[in-house]
C-alpha positions as CSV (number, residue, x, y, z in Angstrom):
1,M,-39.2,-27.5,-114.0
2,N,-41.5,-24.9,-112.4
3,T,-40.5,-21.3,-113.0
4,S,-42.5,-18.3,-111.7
5,H,-42.6,-14.9,-113.5
6,T,-44.4,-11.6,-113.5
7,I,-45.3,-9.2,-116.3
8,E,-46.7,-5.7,-116.1
9,R,-49.6,-4.7,-118.2
10,P,-50.1,-1.2,-119.8
11,D,-52.7,-0.2,-117.2
12,G,-50.4,-1.0,-114.3
13,S,-51.9,-4.5,-113.6
14,V,-49.3,-7.2,-112.8
15,I,-49.8,-10.8,-114.0
16,S,-48.0,-13.6,-112.2
17,F,-47.5,-16.9,-114.1
18,A,-45.6,-20.1,-113.8
19,T,-44.3,-22.6,-116.4
20,H,-44.2,-26.4,-115.8
21,G,-42.6,-29.1,-117.8
22,E,-40.4,-29.0,-120.8
23,F,-40.5,-26.2,-123.4
24,K,-40.2,-28.7,-126.3
25,N,-43.7,-30.2,-125.5
26,P,-47.0,-28.8,-126.8
27,A,-48.0,-25.7,-124.9
28,L,-51.1,-25.7,-122.6
29,V,-52.4,-22.6,-120.8
30,L,-54.7,-23.1,-117.8
31,S,-57.0,-20.3,-116.6
32,N,-58.5,-20.2,-113.1
33,S,-62.1,-19.6,-112.1
34,L,-63.4,-16.5,-110.3
35,A,-62.3,-16.3,-106.6
36,T,-59.6,-18.9,-107.0
37,D,-56.0,-18.8,-108.3
38,R,-53.6,-21.0,-110.2
39,S,-53.2,-23.4,-107.3
40,M,-56.7,-24.8,-108.2
41,W,-54.8,-26.9,-110.8
42,Q,-52.7,-28.7,-108.3
43,L,-54.4,-32.1,-108.7
44,V,-54.0,-32.1,-112.5
45,L,-50.6,-30.4,-112.9
46,P,-48.4,-33.5,-112.1
47,Q,-49.9,-35.5,-114.9
48,L,-50.3,-32.7,-117.5
49,S,-46.8,-31.3,-117.1
50,K,-45.3,-34.7,-118.2
51,A,-46.7,-34.3,-121.7
52,Y,-47.2,-30.5,-122.1
53,Y,-45.4,-27.3,-121.4
54,V,-48.0,-26.0,-119.0
55,V,-48.5,-22.3,-118.2
56,T,-50.6,-21.5,-115.1
57,Y,-51.3,-17.9,-114.3
58,D,-53.4,-15.9,-111.8
59,T,-56.1,-13.9,-113.4
60,R,-55.6,-10.2,-112.6
61,G,-56.9,-9.4,-109.1
62,H,-56.4,-13.0,-108.1
63,G,-53.6,-14.9,-106.3
64,L,-50.3,-13.1,-106.9
65,S,-51.6,-11.0,-109.8
66,Q,-52.4,-7.4,-109.1
67,C,-55.3,-5.4,-110.6
68,A,-55.3,-1.8,-111.6
69,A,-58.3,0.1,-110.3
70,N,-60.3,0.4,-113.4
71,N,-63.3,-1.1,-115.3
72,I,-62.3,-4.0,-117.5
73,E,-63.9,-6.3,-120.0
74,L,-63.3,-9.9,-120.8
75,S,-61.2,-8.8,-123.8
76,D,-58.7,-7.3,-121.2
77,L,-58.4,-10.7,-119.6
78,A,-57.9,-12.3,-123.0
79,N,-55.2,-9.8,-123.8
80,D,-53.5,-10.6,-120.5
81,V,-53.2,-14.2,-121.7
82,V,-51.7,-13.2,-125.0
83,A,-49.1,-11.1,-123.0
84,V,-48.3,-14.1,-120.8
85,M,-47.9,-16.4,-123.9
86,D,-45.6,-13.8,-125.5
87,A,-43.5,-13.6,-122.3
88,A,-43.3,-17.4,-122.2
89,K,-42.3,-17.4,-125.9
90,I,-45.3,-19.5,-126.9
91,Q,-46.8,-18.8,-130.3
92,K,-49.8,-21.3,-130.1
93,A,-51.2,-23.2,-127.2
94,F,-54.1,-25.4,-126.2
95,F,-56.2,-23.5,-123.6
96,A,-58.3,-24.9,-120.8
97,G,-60.3,-22.6,-118.5
98,I,-62.9,-23.1,-115.8
99,S,-65.8,-20.7,-115.2
100,L,-64.3,-17.2,-115.6
101,G,-61.3,-19.0,-117.3
102,G,-63.6,-20.6,-119.8
103,M,-65.1,-17.2,-120.6
104,T,-61.6,-15.8,-121.1
105,G,-60.9,-18.7,-123.4
106,L,-64.0,-18.1,-125.5
107,T,-63.0,-14.4,-125.8
108,L,-59.5,-15.5,-126.9
109,A,-61.1,-17.8,-129.5
110,L,-63.2,-14.8,-130.8
111,H,-60.4,-12.2,-130.8
112,H,-57.1,-14.1,-131.0
113,P,-57.9,-17.5,-132.7
114,D,-54.4,-17.5,-134.3
115,R,-52.9,-18.1,-130.8
116,L,-54.9,-21.2,-130.0
117,L,-54.5,-24.8,-131.1
118,G,-57.8,-25.6,-129.4
119,L,-60.0,-24.5,-126.5
120,M,-61.6,-26.4,-123.6
121,A,-64.2,-24.1,-122.2
122,C,-65.3,-25.6,-118.9
123,N,-68.1,-24.9,-116.5
124,C,-68.8,-21.5,-118.0
125,R,-71.5,-19.4,-119.6
126,G,-71.8,-17.3,-122.7
127,R,-74.5,-15.0,-121.2
128,I,-75.5,-13.8,-117.7
129,D,-79.1,-13.2,-116.7
130,A,-80.4,-10.7,-114.2
131,A,-80.5,-13.3,-111.4
132,G,-76.8,-14.1,-112.0
133,I,-75.9,-10.4,-111.9
134,E,-77.8,-9.9,-108.7
135,G,-76.2,-13.0,-107.1
136,W,-72.7,-11.6,-107.7
137,N,-73.7,-8.2,-106.4
138,Q,-74.9,-9.9,-103.2
139,R,-71.7,-11.9,-102.8
140,L,-69.7,-8.7,-103.3
141,E,-71.7,-7.0,-100.5
142,V,-71.0,-10.0,-98.2
143,A,-67.3,-9.8,-98.9
144,R,-67.2,-6.0,-98.3
145,K,-69.2,-6.2,-95.1
146,G,-67.3,-9.3,-93.9
147,G,-64.0,-7.6,-94.3
148,G,-62.6,-9.9,-97.0
149,M,-63.0,-12.9,-99.3
150,H,-62.9,-15.3,-96.3
151,A,-66.5,-14.3,-95.8
152,L,-67.3,-16.0,-99.1
153,A,-65.2,-19.1,-98.7
154,E,-67.9,-21.4,-97.2
155,S,-70.7,-20.3,-99.5
156,S,-68.5,-20.6,-102.5
157,I,-67.5,-24.1,-101.7
158,A,-71.2,-25.0,-101.1
159,R,-72.0,-23.7,-104.6
160,W,-69.0,-25.4,-106.3
161,F,-69.3,-28.9,-104.8
162,A,-72.1,-31.3,-103.9
163,P,-72.7,-31.8,-100.2
164,D,-71.6,-35.4,-100.2
165,Y,-68.4,-34.5,-102.0
166,I,-67.7,-31.7,-99.4
167,A,-68.3,-34.1,-96.6
168,A,-66.0,-36.8,-98.1
169,N,-63.1,-34.4,-98.9
170,P,-62.5,-32.2,-95.8
171,E,-58.8,-31.5,-96.6
172,Q,-59.5,-30.5,-100.1
173,M,-62.2,-28.2,-98.9
174,K,-59.8,-26.6,-96.5
175,I,-57.4,-25.9,-99.3
176,M,-60.2,-24.4,-101.4
177,A,-61.3,-22.2,-98.5
178,Q,-57.7,-20.9,-98.2
179,I,-57.5,-20.2,-101.9
180,V,-60.7,-18.2,-101.9
181,S,-59.8,-16.3,-98.7
182,K,-56.4,-15.1,-100.0
183,N,-57.9,-13.2,-102.9
184,S,-58.7,-9.5,-102.8
185,V,-62.2,-8.1,-102.8
186,D,-61.2,-5.4,-105.3
187,G,-59.9,-8.0,-107.7
188,F,-63.0,-10.1,-107.3
189,E,-65.2,-7.0,-108.0
190,T,-63.1,-6.1,-111.1
191,C,-63.6,-9.5,-112.7
192,I,-67.3,-9.6,-111.7
193,R,-67.8,-6.3,-113.6
194,A,-66.2,-7.9,-116.7
195,I,-68.5,-11.0,-116.4
196,Q,-71.7,-9.0,-115.8
197,N,-71.3,-7.6,-119.3
198,V,-71.0,-11.0,-121.0
199,R,-73.1,-11.1,-124.2
200,M,-71.2,-13.6,-126.5
201,M,-74.0,-16.0,-127.6
202,D,-74.5,-14.1,-130.8
203,E,-70.8,-14.2,-131.6
204,L,-70.0,-17.8,-130.9
205,H,-70.9,-19.0,-134.4
206,T,-67.8,-17.2,-135.7
207,I,-65.4,-19.4,-133.8
208,K,-63.5,-21.6,-136.2
209,I,-61.0,-23.3,-133.9
210,P,-61.6,-26.7,-132.2
211,V,-63.7,-26.3,-129.0
212,L,-64.6,-28.8,-126.4
213,F,-67.2,-27.6,-123.8
214,V,-67.0,-29.4,-120.5
215,A,-69.9,-29.5,-118.0
216,G,-70.5,-30.9,-114.6
217,A,-73.8,-32.8,-114.3
218,Q,-74.5,-31.2,-110.9
219,D,-73.1,-27.7,-111.7
220,M,-75.8,-25.2,-110.9
221,G,-73.7,-22.2,-112.0
222,A,-73.2,-23.5,-115.5
223,P,-75.6,-26.4,-116.1
224,P,-75.0,-28.8,-119.0
225,A,-77.9,-27.4,-120.9
226,E,-76.1,-24.0,-121.0
227,L,-72.9,-25.6,-122.3
228,Q,-74.9,-27.5,-124.9
229,M,-76.5,-24.2,-126.1
230,M,-73.1,-22.7,-126.6
231,A,-71.8,-25.8,-128.4
232,D,-74.8,-25.6,-130.8
233,Q,-73.4,-22.2,-131.9
234,V,-69.9,-23.4,-132.5
235,K,-69.6,-25.6,-135.6
236,G,-67.8,-28.9,-135.0
237,S,-67.6,-28.5,-131.2
238,K,-68.5,-31.2,-128.7
239,V,-69.8,-31.3,-125.1
240,A,-68.4,-33.6,-122.4
241,V,-70.4,-34.0,-119.2
242,L,-68.6,-35.2,-116.1
243,D,-71.0,-37.0,-113.7
244,P,-71.0,-36.6,-110.7
245,C,-69.3,-33.2,-110.9
246,G,-70.0,-29.7,-109.7
247,H,-68.4,-26.4,-110.8
248,I,-64.7,-26.9,-110.3
249,S,-64.2,-29.9,-112.5
250,A,-60.4,-30.1,-112.4
251,M,-60.5,-30.5,-108.6
252,Q,-63.5,-32.8,-108.3
253,R,-62.6,-35.1,-111.2
254,P,-58.9,-34.6,-111.8
255,D,-58.2,-37.9,-113.6
256,E,-61.1,-37.5,-116.0
257,F,-60.2,-33.9,-116.6
258,V,-56.6,-34.9,-117.5
259,K,-57.9,-37.5,-119.9
260,L,-60.2,-35.0,-121.6
261,V,-57.2,-32.7,-122.1
262,Q,-55.1,-35.5,-123.5
263,D,-57.8,-36.9,-125.8
264,F,-58.7,-33.4,-127.1
265,A,-55.1,-32.4,-127.7
266,R,-54.4,-35.7,-129.5
267,M,-57.3,-35.1,-131.9
268,H,-56.1,-31.6,-132.8
């Protein structure tokens, strides 16, 4: 069963989420990357919803979720997840997030560990350097001047997937381009501002819940060494490297991604 809902946040933002599978199964929340929406999970949902009660949601300012015009932090995105879980009547869940979703998950692990059974932090970073900040500012300028997120679709895909993979999967790339293009520039900017302030490397050692860091061997945005550096701070955590794989691991390696979720959940 797939049911769609919306909730309103105190600042006027509206979060859209959907539930998949049977409520009696263990809960799993999936969090999308920057400039995508919950449809990025379409290749893993059929398998995951057989064994889990899966919640997919659009991060504020993405997909069907609306973003109030204000400055936010990653803690606001984490609080959105808690509100979604409350609305779905879920006390504890496994959480898997890619890129921005992974950062949201780490923030949850730091601020709301009692709500998580375990975290898969995928293709994400715990810190942003000056070059990363400048890169996002440039992309934002392209989107503003180009009249929308469609101006970033091609360059985003080129960053997220290797050239041979792009060439071999034209239909999938068309879907990704549509996902990126549908988003709002304002929502994109709001989440960029939250990411640009990321400074969580000094806090990660306080995380006590089970964590699996997932990297793509060819991911330039969040290289395996960066994920390993975070894992070194979180006692008992592990790193899984998918190879070959770029930034959007659940789309490029769906079967392997599902197996990572299943194995991780089984262990915890």
